[in-house]
N, C-alpha and C positions, 0 to 999 in steps of 0.2 A: 213673593220669591223667598225660600227659606239663605238665611245669609251662611247656614253652615258650610262649613270646609272641611276638605281633606288632605294631610300633606301629601304628596307622590312626585315621583320623579315626569318632566315632559312624556320619556316613552312610559311610563305605566299607564297614565293618564289618560294618552291615546290611544293603550289598546283597551284600556276598559273603557273608554268611548265607545269602540268600533263596535263593541261586542254587543251594547247595550241599542244597535240601530237596527230598524226593524222597515221590510216594506208594506202597504197593503192595495191589491185592488181589487174592487169588488167581492170586497167582505173578504177576502181571503190574505192571510197574514203570513209573512217568512222571512225570515234572518235577510237582510241586506250584505249582510257580508259571512257567504260559509266558509273561510277560514283564511288563514295567511300562508302563503309562498316567502319563503326568506332563503337569503345565502348570506353568513355576516362575513363579518372583515372589518376593519379599522372604519371606524363608523355605528354602526349599529349593532355590534355583536355586547357592546357596554350597557346599551339604551335599551334599544326597544329586544335587542335578545333576550335580556335579564329580565324584562316586561314582560315578552311572552312564556319563560319560562315560568316565572312565578304566577304566571293566570294558568298553565295547565296544573301546576303543581298543587293549586288554590283550588280546582276542582270547583271551581266558580261557575254556576247555576246559568249563566249566559258565555256558551261555548264560544271562541276562536278556535279553533283546533288549527295548529300548526305542521306544515309541510316543508319536507326536504327538497329544490329541486336541485338539479345539477348546471343551468346555465340560466342567466338574467333572461334573454332576450324569452327562453320560451317558457320559462313561468306566467311571462305576460301573455304570451299565446294562449296558455290555459288556464287560464282568470281570465280574457275571452271566449272562449270556448266555452266555459260556463256558462259566461252570463247571457250567450249567445244562444245556450240551450235552456236558460232561464227565463226566456222571452224579456232580459234587462230586467229583472225585478229581484235579482241577486246578483252577487258578484262577489272575486279573490280581492285580497289585497297584497302587494307585492313589497318587502322591503329588500334594501340591498346597503351595501359595502360603498364608501366612497369612489371615484372616479372611474375607475373600467368597470367596476361591479354596479354601478351606478350609470352610465352609459350606455353598459348593454342594455336595458332595455328602451333605449329609445326607441326604436327599430320597433318593438314591441307598441307602442303607445302612439308610434304613426298609424300601426296598425288599427287600432283599436277605437280610433279620433275618425278615420276617415270610416270606416265600416257602420259609427253612433254605435257604438257596444260602452257600456259603462264599465273602467278596471278604474281602482286603488293603488297609485304608486307611491312610496317610501322612498325616495333614493336619499341617503345620509350625505352629509354637505360636511362642509371642512368647519373648523372653528369660527364660528362664529365672532369669537375676543380677538382672534388675527396675535395672538401673545404670541405664537412659533413656526406666526411665515414664514417661507411656505414650508407643509409638513406635505408627508408624503402624499402621494396620486392626489398632489392638488397642482390644476392648471390655473397659471398666472400670465393674467393680465394687464400689461402695464400703462393702459386707457384708464382699467378701474381696477381698487380693490377689490366692488360689491360683484363682483363677477365670477361666476364658474363653470363648471363644466355642465353643472344641469340646469344652465340658462339654455341649454340645447333643450330640454323639454316644454318649452314655451313655446314653440310655434304649433311644438305636439300632442299639447295638452287641452283640454276645452276647459278646465279650471287649474292657473299652477299659483303655488305660493310658497315664500323661503321663511319658514321662523325663527327667527332672530331674537325672539323673545317670550320663553313658556308663557304669558297669557297672550301672547298671539294666537296662540292656537286652541282658543277657542272657537273666534269666530272664523279661523281659516277650514275650521273641521269641519263643520257648520255650514260655513262654504262651498267645500267640495263634494258635501254629501248632498245639497241640494241642486246638485249636475248634475250627480251619476246617479236622483230618485228622476230627475225631466228629461223624458223621455225626447222632447224635443232640443235638448243641451250633450243627450251623452255621448258620452269619448273617456278616455284617460284626463282623470284628474291626479293631480300629481302636489305632495306638498314636502317639500325638500327641507331635509332633518339636518342643520349642525351637529356634530358629535359631542358635541362639547353642551350643546343645549339636549337633545335628547336625554342627559343624565343629571340638568341642573332640578331642583327638587322644589314647589311650587308651591300655594294655598289655595285647590284648588275647588271652589262651590259645587256646592254636592248635584245642585241640583244638574248641572250641567253633563252628567252620569245618570240621572233615568231614564228608564226604557222610555226610547220615541219611537214613531209609527209614521212612516213618511207614506201622506197616499199619493199617488198615482192614480192624476185624472185622467178621467177620459171629455176631453173639450168636445163641443158638438160646434158644427158650421156657423157662421151668420145666417141667417137669414132672409135676409137676401142674396146673399151669395148661394146660399144654397135652391134659392127659386130660380137664377138664372145659370146653376147646378143642370138642374129638371129640365127646362125650358130649350138648351142644346144639345143632353140626350133625344127631347121629343122630337128636336127640325135636324137629326143627323140620321143619315141612313144606309151608313156600314160601319158603326162604330165596331172601339176594340178595348180592351183596357190590359192595363201593362202594371200588373199585378206584383209589388216591390216587398221589400222584407219588412216592410211595415206591415202589411197585409197580414203576418205569422206573429211578430213580437205583441200587436192589439190583441192577437185571440179573436181574429176577423173572418177564419177561414170559411166557418163555419155560415157566418151573414153573406161570406160573395160566393158561396155555393147559393144561396138563395138568390140572391140576388140576380144571376145570369140566368138560373132555373125561369126565375119569372119574367126574363127578359130577351135573354137568344144570344146577350150580348157576350162576342167568344172572347179569351184571354189567354196574353201571352205573357210567361212569365223573367224575373231578372232571374241573376244567381241565387240573390238573397232571396227573392221573393216563390220561388221554386218550390215545391209544397202546399204551396196556397189551393192548388185542387188538386183531387187523385188526378194521376195521369194517366184515368181511363175517364172521367169525367166528359157526356157529352160537349161543353163549351172549353175543354183544354185541346189548348192550339201548342203546349211546350213552351220550348226556349223560342225567345224572340230577341233577333238581333245581330249582333255579327256573328255568334257564334246557337244562333236561334236556328229551328226549323225551318224546313220548307212549307211547312201550311203556314204558321206563324208569322214569314214574312213577306208570304203571298198575302194577306187581308193587311198585316200593317204595311205595306203600301200602296192599298186602297182605300184605307181608313179615310173618313170627312171628320172624323172626331179621334183624340185618344187621351179615356181618361185614364192620367196613371195614380197608382193608388200607391202610398209607400214608396216611394221609387225616388231615387239623385239624377237620375237618366247619365247613367254614365255612358264612354262612346260604346264600350260593346253593346248596351243596353240600344242605343241610337242605331250603332255602328257606323259612329263619328257623322252622324246627322244625318245619313242615306236612307236610311230604312223608311219613315215616311213619308212615300212619295207625291199623295194626292196635292194637287196644287194651294187646295183650302182647307188643309188638315186645321184643325184647328184642338189645343189642349186641354182638359180640365182638371188638375192636382189638388188630387187627395191629400194631404201632411201635416203630420204634426208638428214639423219643421215648416216657419214663415220660408225659412233659406231656399228650401228644394220644392216649395209649390210656389216659386216663384216664377221656376225654370219651362225651359220653353217657354216664354213670352207667355202661359196659359192663367188661364183663370184661377184663383189660390184659395181653394176651399180649407183652411186652416183647421184641420181638426184632427181625433181621432177616428181609422179609419172603420174600426167597426160601429161606434154610434152614426159617425156619415153614412154608409151604408146602409143600415136600416133607415135614417130619415130617406134617403133618394128613395128608396124602393118603396117603404109608403107613400111618396106624393106620388111615385108611377105605376098605379097599379091596372092600370087597364091598357098599357105600355108592352109591346115587343118590335125587337126587327123584323123583317118579312122573312116570313117561312123559309127561301130562297137561299136567303143569306144566313143563314141559319143552320139550314143542310151545307150548304159547301162548306162551315169550317168543320160538321161534320163529317164532309166525305175526305177533306184534303188531310184532317188531324187520322183518321182511321187508314189510309191512304202512308203515310208516312212510319205512322206503328207497323204494317207491312212491311214496310222498307226495313225499322229495327229489328222485327225478329229476323228478319235476312241477315243484317249485321251482326247482331248476337249466335246466331248458329257461325259464323264466317271463320278460318280456318286459323287461327294463330296471328291474330292479332288484337289491338285495344281493345279496341269493340268487344269481342269475343271476350277478355277479359270480365271487362265492367259487365257484360250479360252474364257470364257466373258468376257476380258478386251480386248484382241485383237479385239473380234467382236462389243465392245463398241465405240471403239479410231476411228475415222476416219481416213485419209487416208493421215494427214499429222500430229496426233496426237503421242503427245509423252508419250513410257514407258520409266522409271525412277528404277532402282533397284541399286543396291553395294554386298549385303552378303548374308551370310546362301542359302539356296539350292536355293532358287527361279532363281540366277542368271545360276546355269548349266542348269534348265526347258526352264528358256527363251533364253536363246542362244539356244536350239536345234528345240522351240516347238513356238514362237513367227513367225507371219509371218508381214516382215516390208514389208511396199509400200512406204516405202521414205527415203531417204540416213540417213534422222535425229530422223528417229520416235526410232530407235532403243537407248536407252545410258543407261547402264549400264559401273558403275566404276568396272572394274576388273581388276586394276594392282595393287592397295593396297586394293582394297576390306572393304569399310574400312565400319565396322560397325555406323552408323549413320550418311553416305554421304545422302539418297535416300530424306529426306523432303528438306535439306539445297539447296543438287543439285537441287530437286524440283525447288525451288524457283527464284533459277541461272537461268534455262532454263527459266521459263515464265518469267522472265525481259529480253531475251534476245528475245523470240521469240512470244511476247504476242498474236500473232493470234491463237497459236495452244495451242488446250487442253494437258495439260501434267498430265499422268495416277504415281504418284507414288503408287507403290507397296513397303510394305514393312512389315516383320516381325517383332512381339509384342520385341525380343531381340533386335533390329536392334531400334526399336520406343523407347523405354527407353535407350537405351545412346543419341537419341541428337532428342528432337522430337521439341523443343524452337521454332525452327524460325515458326513453325504453327500461332505464335504471328507478328512472322513479314508479312508473307504473310497476315492475317489479316488486320494491320495495315497497309499496303499499301494498301491496296484490291485486292490482287492478289490471283486469284482462283486456288486454286489445290485440282485433286480429288485424295484423298489417300484412298489407299486401305488396310486397314488391317490385314496380316492372325495371327492370335491366333495357337501359338502353344506352349503356357506355358513355357520358355524357349528357350534354341536355340538348335532346330532342327537335325542340319545341323552336327552338330557337337557332339551331343547328339547319334544320329548315330554313327558318327565314335569309339569315345567314347564305341560302343556297341559291335562293331566290332571288337575291339584291345583287348575287357577284361573289361575296366574298368566301365562298370555299369550305363553307362549313369550317372556317378559321377559329381555330380555339374554345372549339362546341363538346369536341371527344376525346375521351381519358386514356392520352397512348404514352408511351415511351420517348422519352426523347432519341431522336435517331444518334445515333455516333458521331456518323459520319458526315452527315450536314450540320447539325446541332439544331434543326428542326423538332417539332414535335408531331411527327408522322411517323413514327416503329408504331409497333404491335397495340394492341388494345389493353390499356391496363388490365382489364379483367380475366385477360386469354393471355398472361407469357408465353413469348416464340410464335406467339399465331399474328402474324400480317396483317394486314388490314385488308376485309373481303374474304379470309379463306377463313375455311370452316373450323369449328372446333373437334380437338381431335382426341379420341381416348388417351389421357394422362392429364390434360386439360385440369384448373382448381373442381373441384367440385361444385356440387348444388343442393341446394338445404330446397324442402317442401315447407312450405309455410301454408297448413290446411286448411281450408276455405272452411266455415259455417260453422254453425252450434258447435260444441266441446273442442271448439280450435283450442290448440297448444302445443303439441305434440309438431317434434320436426325429426326429418330424418333424413340420411343422402341418395341420394337416386342416381341411378344410371343412367346414361348414353342412351337413344333414342340410337338403335341397331341398325336404321336406313340411311341410306346412302346420301349426300348434302341435297339438295336439289336446288336448281336454277331459281334464282329472282328476278323475271325478265324485267319487271319497270327500277329496281337498284343494277342490273346489268353486272351482277356479281355471283356467288356462288354465298349459298346461307344455310347453316349452322344448325341443328336441330335438337335440343335438348328434351326430354321426359321428365315431366315432376308430376307424380301421380296422388291426385289429393279429391277431394267431396266438395260437387258446387251441386245447389238445389235437388238433392236425393241422388244422382248421378254421379257417376268416375266421371272424372277430368283429364287429360291431361296439359299442362300449364309450358306451351314451350317460348321459344323464346328465337329470333328470326335478328338482323340487323336492327330493324328499323323498334325492335319492341316485343314484349310478349305477348302473348295470348293464351285464350281456350276453349279447346275440341273438346265434340265426346268421344270419351274412351274407346278403341278400336277403332277410329276412323281411318281410314289410309290418308297417308301423307305426302300427297305424290303430285299435287294439284300447284301450279306456280302460285308465288303472291302475288295477283298484281297490285299495285297502287292504290290504300283501301281508299272509301273515302273520308273516313277520319285524315288521312295524311295528306290529304288536298283539303282540307278545310283545317281544322285547327291547327295543326298541325303548321303550313305555312299560312298562315293569316294573312291569306291575300283571299277579300269578296270580291265580288260583283254581282251587283242586283237586277233582275233584269225588270225594264219601262212597266212592262206587260206580266204581273201578276206578280211583282216583288219574288219570285223565289231564287234562292240561294242561287246563288253558278259557280266554280271553280274556275279558275282560266287555264286549269293544264287540260291539254285535249284529251275528250274518250272519260274520261273518269266519268265515276260512277251516276258522282249527282248530276253530273251534267246532263250524260246522258236520259238517267231516267226524271229526271227534277228541273230542265232547264226552264218553266216558265210555270211551274205548281200545274202541270198536270195539260197548258194548253201547248200548243206549236211555238215554239223558240225564238222569240223578237229581238226585237233590237237590243242590245246589252249597251250597259253604261256602265262608267266606271263609280266606286263609291265616291270619289270627292276627300275619304279619308286619309287619318296619316297609316304607314304600319305602325304597329306597335310592336314591339319588342320581347313580349312575355314569355318567359324562358317557360 
């Protein structure tokens, strides 16, 4: 090892080191860090900030582009979207000032770690020398002078270190990159950088800055465990696969398709795993769990063997441990992470998804499920898809909005969502045609992720159109990165569904007797002192009354390729119609655009926006939709027979048509799981 050194500040050394890190998998190399987001202030403006400036001006062949974000939490979300799109092989760096700038990233760090997505966070920290304590934006803890606000990153990071001396950076930086490039350890890696240490000079070994390639290995399962896996599959009669995000991150989608085509095992998908198979694949059952399709949940209830591949078995995947109903069900869990492989008391198959599937398929050359079982899976799936056709053609519903976006999107385009009722609807309804097309953050389900995450996705895949589906509640929490996208010349197609509040949690509130308290955007009533006045989005309009001429205008965000223009549009001249299920009158707005090669109206009613074919008569009442009964209410029960997903609201569409997955309705049992108040 060379003894040559170079004198640099800690900030300069870190930027130079990061710009020279690469990953390699299957012989393909790419930069580990595609760029650095930053918002400068006390702490990083003179250290990391100056280092980034010098790096840009020097014309270094090892580039680390700088991007100016508008919100610290949002830039972590953008890094997550970028890394997820790159299958965790490349990510972004995020640098902030001390105090509030740093702690703004904590939510993003938790989101990254929960979703097993690598991001590198560089929050500035207060002076290591403590010569002027307490400084501006410093958190004081009388129990210990070693505690700072950045200690909040410890529980939400997969790796954390505070650099008290320049020489500590070398092992810390290598340790952070080790975690970022290990699929079993992926999450947020945080290096807290005191503001004085950032600008302190040191003689660094030149070896530290040499180009380094980190190989992302594909570990294979233990042979004895593989043999037990094969035996369990051979002796099963009604197996089902639960495909999680690990299938996509591993690049195992083609191997999964080959495996199920050889064996006939049907596949249900988690939120992160949606896209593991094309929607029209014969073995594709679609979404599974609390937001699952009747087809997937029916077979899950009957399965005697569940093969989880790359899933962490969240409560929505298992419907709070109620969806897998066979009395003797057992689990085989293929996962790169032993922590996840051990869940559900399953057989732990620790290894890469693609390599494990290939080896299991090779060991089962002459085995497949019974033809009747495979055919039943096909029939249930086809029946559900006919239902999706009907929902996509619906009048002014959220499902129809999803249908219009689905039809407008190209085969490789991407849809982004995270919170509210739309993740559940998208999970069941979206027809994915590419492994990277469906991007719903449902680990942390963080309101505000959508636009920032969409920015990161577009940065990672500029050749794809990105459709950001977002409700007004999530939009109002974090929409600043629209400005970043405009400044960078990055195109996003944003579909904003206005509900005048938190529609999903409002429905849950109503279902538990809380009368939608605190879930609607309303003016305060000066007479009562309560938030029960007109809807905040429509001054002068009492709750339940239709919109009238003179209300605030509406802007059309056009769907489809080449989107970007917007225009104000007028009111539909038809009279308001009665919404029988809501028991109140519903106004209609008309927004005209293009979707899927056809003109559409995007209408608005009390429960949200929807899309209907242009010219279609809009005089029919609006019954409570299947999505309103399902994902909005988040109240699920399952059939003992068939496991079909049934909503307790009487006369609901799903109850009528999917009482027990096509069989006569049998006894119902409650899920036994908690009601999760997702917003």
